[in-house]
N, C-alpha and C positions, 0 to 999 in steps of 0.2 A: 612442663608439668609431669609429675609422676603418673604413669598409667598402670591400671590394673587389668587391661584388656587381655594380656597374655595369660594371666591367671584364669580369667573367665573362659577363655578358649580351652585351656588345659583341663578344666573340671567339667566341661559341658557333657561329656559322656562317661562320667564316673559316679561313684556313690555320693559325691558332694554336689551333684548337679542341682538338687532342689534348693541349695543355698543361693543360687542365682535369682531366686524369686525375691529376695530381700537385699542381698549384698550390694548390688550396684547403687541402689538408692542410699544406703548407709554410707558407703565410701564417697559418693558424690556429695553428701552433706558434710562429711569430714573435710573434703577438699575446699568446700566453700567457707567453712569455719577457719581454715588455716590459710586463706588467701593473703592475709596480712601477717606481719611478724617476721620471723627468721626463715620460714620455709622458702620464700622466693630466693633468698640469698643462697641457701643450701642447694636449691634446684639449679642455680647457675653453676655451682661447682659440678654437679652431676652432668650438666650439659657439656662440660669441658673434658670429660674423661674419655677421650678418644684415643685409645691405646690398642696395639695389636693383641690378638688373643695370646695368652701365655703359652710358651713352649714347654713349660713345666708347671704342673699343678699337683699339690698334695692336699687332700682333704681327709685322708685316713688317719694320719699320725699328727697332723697340724693343720693350720690353714695357711698354706704357702702358695703364693701366686708368682710365677716366674722364678728364674734362677739367679737373678741379680745381674745378669750379663746381657739381657735382651735389649734394655734401654740404654741410651747414652747418658752421660752425666747431666746434660741439660734437661732431658726428658724426665730423669729421675728427680731432679731438684724441683721441677715444675709440679710433678705429681705429688711430692711430699708437701709442698706448699698448699696445694689444693686440699689434701687430706687433713692438714692441720686446721683448716677453716672449720672442719666438722668436729672440733674438740668441744667438750671433753669425751674421750674414748674410754668407756668404762669396762666393757667385756671383750675379752680377746685372749691371747695376742694374735695379731695378724702380721704376716711377713709378705710384703707386697713389692715385688721387683727390687729386692734388696733393702727396702725400707722396713724397719722393725717398729710396728705400732705397739708400743709397750703400754698396754691398757692398765687401768686401776686394778682389775681383777685378773688373776691367773685362772681364767675359766677352763683352761686345759687341765688344770689339776682337778677341778670338780668333775670334768668329763672322765678323767682317768679313774676317779673313785666310783663313778656311777656305772660306766660302761660294762664292767665285768659281770654285773648283776642283772642286767636287763635281758629280755628275750632278743634274739638276733633281729636286727631291723631290716634285713634283706627283704625287699619287695613289700615293705610295710608302708602304709599311709600314716603319717605322723603329724601330731599337733603339738607345738611348743607354746605354752601359755606364759606370757610375760617373758618373751624371748630376748628382750633387750635389742642389741644391734645384730643379733643373729649368729653369734659365734657357734653356739651348740648346734644350730640348724645345719651349718656346713659340715660339722662332724657327723651329724646324723645321716646326711647325704653320703658322706664318705664311708659310712658304715653299711651302705647298701640300700637305704630307704628309697622306695619308689617315688614318693612325693612327701615334701615337708612343708607344712604351713605354720608360720609363727604369727602370734598376735601380740601387739604391744602398742598402746596408744600414743607413744612419744614420736613426734615428728622428727626429732634429731636421730633417734634410733633407726627410723625408716630410711632416712637419707644415708646414714652410715652403712646400713645393709645394702641399699641400692648402689652405693659406691663400690663395694666389694663385688657385688653381682655383675656390674657393668665391666669390671676389670677381669672377670672370669668368663661368663657367658650368660647373656640376658634370657636365654630360652631354657635354662636348667629348671627342673621341677621343684624349685624352692622359692617360697614367696613369703613376704612379711606384709601383714595387713594391719593398719593402725587402728586396732579395735581392742576393747576390753572384753573379757569373757561374757559379761552380762549382755553384750550385743549379739552374741551368737545364739541362733535357734538350736534346739536339741537336734544334733546332726546324727548321732548314733552311728558314726561312720569310720572313726579313726581306729586303727589297730593298736596304736600306742599314743598316749597323751602324757606329756611332760608338764609338770608345774614345779619349777625350781626357784626358790626365793620369792614366793608370792603369797603363800598362805597367811603369814603373819601381818601382811599389809591389808588383809580383808577384814572388814568390820564384822562379817558373819562367816566364820570359817566353815561351818557346816554347809551353808549355801554354796560356798566355793567348791567343796567336795562334791556336792550334788551336781553342780554345773560341769565339773570335770567328768563325772560319770555319764552325764547326758551326751557327751561328745564321743564316747567310746562305743564301739560295736560290742555285742554280747561276747564275753570272753576276752575282750581287749584289755591291755595292760596299762595301768597308771604308774608313772614314776614321779614320786612326790618328794621334794627336798625342802626342808624348812628349818627355822630356828626352833630349838627345844630347850627345856630345862630339866634338871634332875627331879625325880619324884615318882609317886605312884600314879595309878589310873585316875585319881581325883585331883592331881596337881596341874594347875594352869596359872601361869604368870600373866597378869594384866597390868602393864606399866601404868603408874599413876599419871605420868605426863609424857615424857620422852624416854626412849630406849636407845642408847648409843647415839644421842642427839637427834634421832629420828622421831618425828611427831606422828607418824602413821604406822606405828606398831601396836597391834591390838591384843593378840593372844599368842602366848608361847606355851604350848602344852608340853607335858612330859611325853616320853616315848610311849609309855603304856596308855596314856590318855588319848594320844593321837591314833594309836592302834584301835582303841575302842570307838573313836569317832568314825574311822574308815569302815569298821564292821557295821556300825549303825547305819551307814549310808549304803549298805548292801554291796560292799566289796568283800571278796573272799581271798584266801591265801595271802593275808596281809603279813608282811614281814619287814622288819627294819634291817637293812643290809649294810649300813655304814653310819658311823657317828664320828664327827670330826670337829675339833675346836679350830676356828678360823685363826690362822697365824698372821703375823705382821708381814710375812713375806708373800702371802697370798692376796692380800688387799692392801694397797699402798698408793701413795701419790707417785706420779711419774711425769716426765716431760709432756706426755700426751693427756694427762689428767692431773692438773696442778691444784685442784681443790683439796680440802681436808679429806682424810681417809681414816682407816681403822685406828691408827695410833692416836688420832685426835679424839676418838670416841671412847677410849679406855681411860681408866683412872691412872694418872701418871705415876702413882706410887704402888699400884697393884694392877697389872694388866689382866688379872683374872676377873676384874670387875669393870663394868662400864663407868663412865663419868658420873652416872646417877646412882651407882652402887649396886646395880643388878649384875647377875652372872654374865661374864663375857660371852660373845656369840658362840654357840655350839650348834652345829647343823647335823640333822639326821636325814637319811634317805630311806624312803619306804617304797616297796613294790607291792601292788595289789591288783586284783583282777575283777572286772565288772561281772557281778554275779547274776543280775537280772535287770530287766527293763524297768523304767519308772512306772509303767502301767501295772506291772506285776507287783511292784512295791506298794501301790496305793491300796 
């Protein structure tokens, strides 16, 4: 069974310690709810990941574990077979003892777009909301973060993250909790909060921005990446049914509209630092994720449109600073 006891120990004497009043009960309930289904099968995979600590590790420029020479061919084959049980792998890539986990998303490209614009993460406590399998969390740790906490309710993402962590070092200060942001109390504790690829999945985007603000300390930095559309401050696309075959896309604002939303939620120094149209090379099917991907979501006659006729995915990254506390805003 996946244990969160290491996380509890590590935050006991930190600014996150009051989270312990509610967190064990919440995670205990999550474990009871996932007692059946695929989680037991995936946990058996984790129990078999007994490999020596890597002699080489790179988290600064990639997520690379081992130099490809440390394990013999039999060990490498067994490891790859175990990791394939945890498919589909969506966020990455990971390089594990010579095994290239070629994920659906080139998440390293997103990190390369975002990283130059954020405040240095050295000695910062970081929250990654909607972290997926944790690729960006490892890059945050590699950038010098003191502690990285990711939240994502997916049991598969948790097991993929745990697999990578067990192959590196289980005591590192990086943790994934299977939670949604609505399950977090206002912690007012993180130096930096990331929300990348989440906002458009929220039925109430303003509530999501307020929830993100409630996790930041005063003066803390929000890094927000989301789908946007062209237009002025009054432009917001609300898909009638699906967007790119996704039925959980609710609001796609323009850049100016989202800037206004952030300012209305008491963020200051709001700026859009990057705009990028998602390419077919950045999101695609691979041997490690064989389901449909971006090419299947676009109009085959015009890749500038989704299959529903909406503008193809365009992503913008915003940086903003928490200006005041919720009490001051009331």
